[in-house]
N, C-alpha and C positions, 0 to 999 in steps of 0.2 A: 312149847316155848314159854318161858317164864320172864318176869319183868327184868331180871338181870341180863338175859340174852338179848333184850331189845336195845341195849346200849351199843351193840355192835352193828347198827344199821348205818346206811349212808345218809341219814337225815342230819343236816348241819344244825348247829346250835341257832343260827340265824333263822332257819326254816322253822325250827321248833318254836322259837320266840314269836315269829310272825303268826304261825298257825294258832298258838295259844291266845295271842292278842286278838286276832280276828274272831275267834270263836267266842271269846269273852264280850267283844263288842256286839256281835250278833245276838248273843244271849241277853245282853242288856237291852238291845232294841226290842226283842221279843217281850221281855218283862215290862217295858214301858208301854208297849201296845196293849198288853193284857191289863195293865193298870188303867189305861185310858178307856178300854172297852168296859171295864167294871164300873167306872164312873159314868160313862155315856149310857149304859144300859141299866144302871142302878142295881147291879148285882155284885155280891162279893165274888172274888176270883174263883173260889171253889165251886160256887153255884153256876157260874158261867161255864166253867170247864165241864161240869156235869151235864149241863144242857147240850153242850156240843157232841156228847156221845150219842145223842138221839139223831144226829145228822143222817145216819144210814140205818137206824134201828127204830122199829115201831115200839117194841117193849124191851125193857131191861130189868134185871133184879138188882137189889141193893148190893148183893155180893159181886155181881158182874162189874158194877160201877166202882165199888171200893177197890177191887183188884186193878182196874184200869187207872184209878186215881192214886193207888198206893196209900190208902188211908184205912184206919181201923173202923170197926163197926160203929162205935159211939160217934166218931166224926162223921161217918156216912149218915147216920140218923140225924145229926144237926143239919147237914147239907140238904137232905131230902125234906126235912121239916120246913126249912127256910123256903124251898121251892114250892112246897104244898101251901104254905102260908100265903105266898104270892100268887097262888092259883096258876102255876106254870106246869105242874105235874099232878098226876093222880095215881092212886094205888088201886089195883084190882086183884082179886084172887085168880090165881092160875087155874084154869078150868081142868087141867090134868093133875094138879097137886094143890089142894086147898091150904096146905102149909106154906106155900110159897106166894108172895105178893109180887105182882108185876107192876112196874112203874111205866107209865106212858105220859106223853105230853098232852096238856089240855089244848083247847083252841088258842088260848092266850099264849101257852108255851110254844106252840107251833109258830104263832106270829112273832114272838120274841126271837126264836131261833132263826127265822127267816130274816129278821132285821140284822141279827148278828152276822149271818152268812153274807148278806148283801154288803154290810160294812167291810167284812174281811175280803170279799171278792173285789170291791172297789179299791181297797188298799193295795192288794196284790196286783191288780191291774195297773195302778199307778206306779208301783215299783218296777214291774216288767216293762212298762212303756218307756222307761228312761234309757233303755238299751235297744239297739237295732235288732231286727228279726234274727239275724245271724248270731249276734252276741247273746241273744235270748236263748237260742237253741244250745249254744255252748254253756251258758249259765245253768240251764236245767240239766244238762248232761253232767256237768261238774257237781251240782247239788246231789244228783242221784248217786254219783260216785262217792261223795262225802257221806251220804246217808249209809251206804253199803260199808264203807270203812268204819263208821262209827258203830254200826251194828256188830261188826267183828270185834271192835273194841269192848262192846258189852259182853260178848262171848268170852273174850280174854279175861275181863274182870270177874265174871262169874266162875270161870275155871280156876282162877288164882285164889279168890277169897274163900 
């Protein structure tokens, strides 16, 4: 299916407008939260996002992080240098390949990550607590469906471009 074929769907102009508007508002809310977090935790946005990748990982490489963040090598170097300067990460040589540096959180980095996760959990709990249990289940189901639809949109874009 190409982008021209999509014009022949049963999506109304009103639905399209509402969807675009809601997505833009949600995106703006997320951007504002990220800006607030950056100020609250005294970290530039890129450094904060980088720290978040350690939520489920003990070690990462610069290459892994740069792929996840979609940034180049020089930008990745600046991000990790900033985190090292703040004593939030450290580099160690990979025992299996001395050419590779592994990045891990320091004790301060783990503490900062725990603070960020606690902030996010409290914020998400506040958001979810504003709706009833039944509505919450529907909301989560709908968000999961939206995520799946958006992932198929990514596949559509990569197939077209």
